C-alpha positions in Angstrom: -5.7 -4.5 0.8 -6.4 -6.1 -2.6 -10.2 -5.6 -2.1 -9.5 -1.9 -1.2 -7.7 -1.4 -4.5 -10.7 -2.9 -6.3 -12.9 -0.4 -4.5 -10.6 2.5 -5.5 -10.7 1.5 -9.1 -14.5 1.2 -9.2 -14.9 4.6 -7.5 -12.4 6.1 -9.9 -14.4 4.9 -12.9 -17.7 5.9 -11.3 -16.5 9.4 -10.4 -15.2 10.0 -14.0 -17.7 8.3 -16.1 -20.8 7.5 -14.0 -22.6 4.2 -14.0 -24.5 3.1 -10.9 -23.3 -0.5 -11.3 -19.8 0.6 -10.6 -20.8 2.5 -7.4 -22.9 -0.6 -6.3 -20.0 -2.9 -6.9 -17.6 -0.6 -4.9 -20.2 -0.5 -2.0 -20.6 -4.3 -2.1 -16.9 -4.9 -1.9 -16.4 -2.3 0.8 -19.2 -3.9 2.9 -17.5 -7.3 2.4 -14.4 -5.8 4.0 -16.4 -4.4 6.9 -18.3 -7.7 7.4 -15.3 -10.1 7.0 -12.3 -8.1 8.2 -13.3 -5.5 10.9 -11.5 -6.4 14.1 -12.0 -5.3 17.7 -8.8 -6.7 19.1 -6.1 -4.3 20.3 -6.5 -0.9 18.5 -9.1 -2.2 16.1 -8.7 -1.8 12.3 -9.1 -4.6 9.7 -7.4 -7.9 9.4 -5.6 -9.4 6.4 -8.7 -11.3 4.9 -8.4 -14.7 3.5 -5.6 -16.8 1.9 -6.1 -19.5 -0.7 -8.5 -20.2 -3.5 -12.1 -21.1 -4.0 -11.9 -23.8 -6.6 -15.1 -24.7 -8.5 -16.3 -28.1 -7.7 -13.7 -28.5 -4.8 -15.2 -26.2 -2.2 -13.6 -23.4 -0.3 -9.9 -24.0 0.7 -9.3 -20.6 2.2 -7.9 -19.7 5.6 -8.5 -16.6 7.6 -5.6 -14.2 8.0 -5.9 -12.7 11.4 -2.8 -10.4 11.4 -3.4 -6.7 10.7 -1.3 -4.9 8.2 -0.6 -1.2 8.3 -0.6 -0.9 4.6 -4.1 -2.6 4.2 -5.5 -0.2 6.7 -3.9 2.8 4.9 -5.6 1.6 1.6 -9.0 1.7 3.4 -8.8 5.3 4.6 -9.4 6.9 1.1 -11.8 4.1 0.1 -14.1 4.8 3.0 -13.7 8.6 2.8 -14.5 8.7 -0.9 -17.6 6.5 -0.2 -18.6 8.9 2.5 -18.2 11.9 0.0 -20.2 10.2 -2.7 -23.0 8.7 -0.6 -23.2 11.1 2.4 -23.6 8.0 4.6 -21.8 8.6 8.0 -21.0 4.9 8.4 -18.1 5.3 5.8 -16.6 8.1 7.8 -16.7 6.0 11.0 -15.0 3.1 9.1 -12.3 5.5 7.8 -11.6 6.6 11.3 -11.3 3.0 12.4 -8.7 2.3 9.8 -6.8 5.5 10.5 -6.8 4.9 14.3 -5.2 1.5 13.6 -2.6 3.0 11.3 -1.6 5.8 13.8 -1.3 3.2 16.6 1.4 1.5 14.5 3.5 4.7 14.6 6.9 4.4 16.3 7.4 7.9 17.5 10.8 7.2 18.9 12.3 6.0 15.6 10.0 7.9 13.2 8.5 5.0 11.2 5.4 2.8 11.0 5.5 -0.8 12.1 4.3 -3.3 9.5 1.2 -4.2 11.7 0.4 -7.0 14.1 1.0 -10.7 14.5 -2.0 -13.0 14.1 -3.1 -12.3 17.7 -4.2 -8.8 16.4 -2.5 -7.1 19.3 1.3 -7.8 19.3 3.2 -5.5 17.1 5.2 -7.2 14.4 8.7 -5.8 14.6 10.5 -8.2 12.4 10.3 -6.2 9.1 10.0 -2.5 8.4 8.8 -2.2 4.8 8.6 0.9 2.6 5.1 0.8 1.3 3.2 1.6 4.5 5.2 4.8 4.4 5.0 5.7 0.7 1.3 4.8 0.6 0.4 6.7 3.8 2.0 9.8 2.3 -0.2 9.6 -0.8 -3.4 8.3 0.9 -3.5 11.0 3.6 -2.3 13.9 1.4 -5.8 15.5 1.5 -6.2 14.9 5.2 -4.3 15.6 8.4 -1.2 13.5 7.3 0.9 13.9 10.4 4.5 12.5 10.5 5.3 13.6 6.8 8.7 15.1 7.7 9.7 12.1 9.9 8.6 9.6 7.1 10.7 11.3 4.4 13.7 11.4 6.8 13.4 7.9 7.9 12.9 6.2 4.5 15.7 8.4 3.1 18.2 7.3 5.8 17.1 3.7 6.3 15.4 2.4 3.1 17.3 4.2 0.3 20.0 2.3 -1.7 21.9 3.3 -4.8 19.5 6.3 -5.3 16.4 4.1 -5.2 14.5 2.3 -2.4 14.5 -1.2 -1.1 11.4 -3.1 0.1 12.8 -3.3 3.6 15.6 -1.9 5.7 18.3 -4.5 4.9 18.8 -2.4 1.7 20.1 -5.3 -0.4 18.9 -3.8 -3.7 16.5 -1.4 -5.5 12.8 -2.3 -5.4 11.4 -0.5 -8.4 7.7 -0.6 -7.4 8.4 1.2 -4.1 10.9 3.5 -5.7 8.2 4.6 -8.1 5.8 5.2 -5.1 8.4 7.4 -3.6 8.9 9.3 -6.8 5.2 10.1 -6.8 5.2 11.0 -3.1 8.1 13.4 -3.8 6.1 15.0 -6.5 3.0 15.4 -4.4 5.0 17.1 -1.6 6.8 19.4 -4.1 10.2 17.9 -3.5 11.2 18.5 -7.0 14.8 17.7 -6.8 14.3 14.4 -5.2 11.4 13.6 -7.5 13.5 14.3 -10.7 16.4 12.3 -9.4 14.2 9.3 -8.6 12.3 9.5 -11.9 15.6 9.6 -13.8 16.7 6.4 -12.0 13.5 4.8 -13.0 13.8 5.8 -16.6 17.3 4.3 -16.7 16.0 1.1 -15.1 13.2 0.3 -17.5 13.6 -2.0 -20.5 14.2 0.4 -23.4 12.3 -1.8 -25.9 9.3 -2.8 -23.8 9.2 0.1 -21.3 8.7 -2.5 -18.6 10.4 -2.1 -15.3 11.6 -5.2 -13.4 10.7 -6.0 -9.9 14.2 -5.4 -8.7 17.5 -4.1 -10.1 19.5 -7.0 -8.8 18.8 -10.6 -9.7 17.1 -11.2 -6.4 16.3 -9.1 -3.3 14.7 -10.0 0.0 11.6 -8.7 1.6 12.0 -10.1 5.1 8.7 -11.9 4.9 7.9 -15.6 4.4 5.6 -17.3 1.9 2.8 -19.7 2.9 5.2 -22.7 2.6 7.7 -21.1 4.9 10.2 -20.1 2.2 11.6 -16.6 1.8 9.6 -14.1 -0.3 12.0 -12.6 -2.9 11.6 -10.1 -5.7 13.5 -10.9 -8.9 14.8 -9.1 -11.9 11.8 -9.9 -14.2 9.2 -7.6 -15.8 6.8 -6.5 -13.2 3.3 -5.1 -13.6 3.3 -3.4 -10.2 6.6 -1.7 -10.7 5.7 -0.5 -14.2 2.2 0.6 -13.1 3.5 2.7 -10.3 6.2 4.2 -12.6 3.4 5.3 -15.0 1.6 6.9 -12.1 4.8 8.7 -11.1 5.5 10.0 -14.6 1.9 11.2 -14.8 1.9 12.6 -11.3 -1.4 10.7 -10.7 -2.3 9.6 -7.2 -4.5 6.5 -7.4 -5.8 7.0 -3.9 -7.6 10.3 -4.8 -7.3 11.4 -8.4 
């Protein structure tokens, strides 16, 4: 997923300002994803990548992450489709289809939401946590494509992930997660849900620090995600200034879809 966002940034620069080195770098990173993360287990798609650091002089201390995340594969759909559009090479279209097929295989038609992905075996669906961002990102990433399930997604997140007018990271709705709330504000704008967009943007404007314009990660002092960190402890978001939340807020205010624009 992080590599996919790097590809999107490089392609955005190349498409606006040119520079073969930016396209070459995007292709290199996308090929890395294909080489290291493509998976044939279950419904295919791409695995999580690697965890850990490569420390100079100490060798590689990374471990392979064999789970597959719905959100990572969502990121890859526009990456590969944009590379196909630029290069004309059909392999990128095939790779976009592989990512999309995995994403759609994670759709729970009975409840109207996406599962977060698979466990490390690459097949078993992880049903422990239902996070917001696979839904908000799917809306934005597929806005130029087929984008099935739009109405169900808006209904589900509105009924199960909304809290105090904003959105939580997951369905325990223990507090507002500003990064995801900003993503939903942008999704509302892209699907012309003007009333919801304006309400959500107003909430974000009230939540930011009026001196620095920074948004915190959460409205409350601490909110849960439902996920664990590498050491087994709970992964929380805290009420501290957050680049992700502030960045997505800027995108929402500017009505700028980073997957495509």
